[in-house]
N, C-alpha and C positions, 0 to 999 in steps of 0.2 A: 639379566643385565639391567643394574640398575639407572634409573631414567634421573636427570636432574630439573625440576621446575624454573621457571624465572622466577627473577627475584621476589614478586608480588606476591609469589604461591609458597613459597619455601623461607623462613626465618631461623638463622640457629645463632646462638653463640661460635664466635669464630674456633673455638678448637671443635663443636660439633662438623662445623662444615668442613675442618682441615681435614677430620678422620674420616666423615663422609667422600670427599674427594679422593683420596688414597684407596676407600674400598672400593669406589668406582673406577678409579687408575688402573688398580689391577687386573678386574674385571676384563675392562675395556683394554687392555693390551696389545690384546693380538690382532685387534681390528685396528686400532691408532699405529700400529707397525706398517700395517697392510695400506694404509693409508699414505703414509712419508715413503715408503717403496715405489708408488704408485704415483707419486707426486702430488696428490690431491689437496692441496692447500684450501681451498674451500672446505671442501667435508670436512677436511682435519679441525677449520676454525668451528665447524656448527658443533661439533661435539665436545671441543674442548671449551669455547667459550662459556657455557649455558655450566658448565662442570666449574670454573674459576669463581663465575658468579656466586656461590653457593658458600665458598669460602666469603667472598665478600665483594658486594657489586662494585665495589670502586676501584678494585685491583684491577692492574693491566699485566694484559700478557702478551708473551710472543716465543716464536720459536725462533733460535740463533745456532747457527755452528756452535758445535760443543767444541770446549777446550782440550779434555780426552775424549770424547764421546763422540758420535756423528751429529747427534742433535741434542742443543739446552733447550729445556723449557725454562723460560723465565718469568717468574710470577712478582709482579714488583708494585710496590707502593706509589709509582712514580713522583717520589719526592713529597709523599702528605707523610708526614712524622706522626701522626695517629694511628696510619697503616701500617708503618715498616714494623712493629712485632709481630702483627700479622702475616706479611710476608715471609718474615722471618724464622716464624714457627710451621708454617706451610712447608717451606724448606728444611727446616729440624727433622720434619716428619718421614721425609722423601727417601723412599729406597735407595740404596745402594747405586751408584752410578752406573752405566754397563758398556758396552760395545755401541749402545745404540741413541742413548735418553742419557743427560743428568739435569740437573736442576740446581737454579739460582734464586736468591730472592729480590735480585737487582740485576742491572745491566750490566757486563762486564766490558772492561777498555777492549777493542777489539783491534789485536795485529797487526790486520791487515787497512786501518781507520782510512790511510790516502789512497787505497784502491777504490773506495766505493764510491757508487754514483747512486743517487736514488731518485725516484721522479717526486717532485713538488711542485703541484700544482700547475703539472704538464711540462714543467720545463726539468732538465739534467740537473741534479743539484751535486755536484760532484767537491769532495773534500780537499782535492789538492790545489781547487780555484779558494777557498775559503781562505779569509784574511781576518785576524785578531787585534784588537787595539785593547794591549794588557797595561793594568793599574795594580800596584800592592803596595798599599800606603805605607809609612813606616811603622812597624810596630804593631799591622793589625794583619793577622793569621787567612788573610783570604785576598784573593786576585778578584778585582773587577774586570769584566768582557764586553768589549765592545764586535760585535760579529759582523761582517759583510763579505756577501759573497757577488758576484756580478748580477744574478737573479733575482737580488732582493731590488733590485730598482723596479721590478715590475710586479712583485708581490707585494700584498696586504700584511698589515703590522703584524696582527697573530700569525699566518703562515709561515712569514720568515722569525719569529720566534721559537716558533715550533722546531726550524729547520734547526736552528742555531742550538737548542736544546739537546735535540737530540742529537747532534752533532760532537757537542761535549761529551755526550754520554760514551759514543763509539771512542774519543781522543782518549777520557782520564778513566771511564769506568762510572755508574750512577754514584757511588756510593761517596768517591773521590770529589764530585761535582759538589756535592753536600757538603765534604769536609773544607774545601779548600777554595770554592769558586763563590764571590760575590753577587754583587748585579752584575745582571743580563741584560744587555739589549742589541738589536741589531739593528743594522741602520742602510740605509740607501746610497751610503757614500763610504768611500774606503776611510778609517780614522789615516791619520797624515802618519803618524809610526807605528801603522798596522804591522804585524810578521807574519808568514803562514803559519798556518794550524800546526802544523807538524812539530810545531817548537813549545805546543801547550806542555807537555808532559814534563819536559826538562824543567820550564819554570816554574810550575807547580813543587816536581820533586825540590829545587833550589828552597821554595819555599818553606815546603814541608821541615825540611832539613834541620830547620830552626827551631823546632816543636818536637822533637826526639823525648827530650827529659821531659819527669812531670813538671809544670810550672803553676804558681798559685799568683790571682791578684788580687791585692786589697783594695777595695774602694768604698767610699764616703756617698751618704746623701742622705736624705729626711725622711722620715715618716708621714705619714696622711697628718698625723696633727704638728708636722712641724719640727719634731724631736729629731736629734741628731743620732746618726745610723751609720753603722760601720759592718763592710760584710769581708769574707773572703771567698774566693771562689776559683775553682779549676780552670785553667785558661792554656787551651782553648778548651771550651765546656758544650761540647755539640752533643746531639742522641744520638746522632748516626753512631757512635765509635760504641754505645751502646744499645745495639737495638731490641735485644729483648729484656731491656731495664724500664719496665710502662708500669714498676709501681713504686710509689710516692713514699716515704717515711719521715715523716716531718717530727722531728724532739727537740721538744719545746722545753727548756731550764730556766726556769727564774733566778735569780741572783739577788742578793743581800748587798755586797760591797759594790756601789757604784760611783763616779764621778759626777759631777753638776750638771754633764748631759745625759745622765742616765747610763752612762755604757759601763762595764766591769773593768774592776781594779783589784787590787792585792788578792787575797785570799781566794775571792771570786773568783779572778782571774786564772790563778792556780789551778783553782779545783775547775773550772771550763778545759785549761791544756789537758789536765790527767784523762779526763771524762777522754775527751777526744781521742787523745791518745789511746783507749782504753777500747772505744769504736773501731777506730783505725785497727788495731789489731786484732778485734772480732771480724772484721770485715775482711783481714788479709787471711784469715783460716777458712773463707768462704768459698774457694775454688772460683773464684772470677762471677760473682756470682751477684756482687752488689758492687755499688761507688759510692763513695762520700765525694758528693760534688760540690755543696757550699755552705756557710753557714752566717748568719745574720743578728748583730746585737744590737737592742734599741730600748730603750723605757725598762731596763730591769728585767730583759728575758733576753736569754740565745736561744734562735732557734737551727736548729741542722739538717741539711736536706739529705736525703740517702738518696738512690734510685737503684732497686733490684730488681731482679728475677721474681716473679711471686712466685715460682715452683720453690724456691730455697726457704730460706732461714733467715732470712736476713730481719726482718720484722720481729723474730719473736729473740733474736739477742737484743736488738734495740727496746724490747719490752725489760729485758733482765737486768740491761745493763742501769735503768733509768732506778730503779731498786735502791741503787746506794747513792743517790743524789740527796744531800742533806739541806740545800738552802731552799725552801718552798716545795709547791707539788708539781712533779713533772709531769710530762705529758706525751706519749706517740700518738699521732694520727697515720693511718695507713690508708690510702685511695689511690687506683690507678691513674694515673697520668703518660700516656703512650708518648703527647709532644713536651713534657717537661714544662710544661706551661706556669707549674708553682714557681721557676726560678728563671722565666725567662729572658728578664731582666740579662741576667748575667750569662747567655748560650753567645755562641761567638760564632 
């Protein structure tokens, strides 16, 4: 049976670690099943923990009740956008679920969350006693949460917030927390307008209902040199909606016709719109492996930002399209950017 070393004894690209993990899993499966049957949780952790570290030492794992199987092995980035693609590629490479095991790249909402009680710092943390102060500012696609539980009065700040984060994952699922929850705090006193935690999923569902259709936001700003800048971005724009799209494709198009602020007008504006339509058409034929996220115009050039799964052909299509651009020398730059840092001002 293949053995896994500690993180300082083994280094690999994520893809190598993922393949290594699933090879090990197939070989270790009979022994792992026997541990589950015997209730040997500590021994199971001794086996699975080092195996997950080979995929990436910062991934978090847990075993939870399955949705259709007895057990679910969850390997998650724990909210780290840089690691989210690795967790999802790990799950995509998993074997098919069976009666005993299923596999997930993030914590799922627990339908029995309100019945759960956890030991937190030696005290009972029961979700049916959790109260939440909720704020959803007008026009903001996120709800801010202030959590309160009676044991929070005797816990330190770090333990409070860890308990609150875990509770939100149980109530909504980790991905919906990333999508719809904004600021999270844990208080030692109950907010005046707090509601029982059981109401959080319905509040989030109501918020999400306003963003079902595709929306774009028009933004204005300045460049580092003080020039006027305009941008258009998807709204909401969040990497969690496209967890495998960690390839950033930046298409830079210089244009000839600009106004006094250097923004496109006339024939250049028409040419840019035509290019974007053709780019959108190409992306729509890529079977959901890329997304046109935003574009920015300033100082005589427009930069279009596309995020894609690197195993797809989005970068090839971008390089093919720029050949037709006639208003200067276009450029395509392709880099890895799992956290979408290149367009961080537009993330919502």
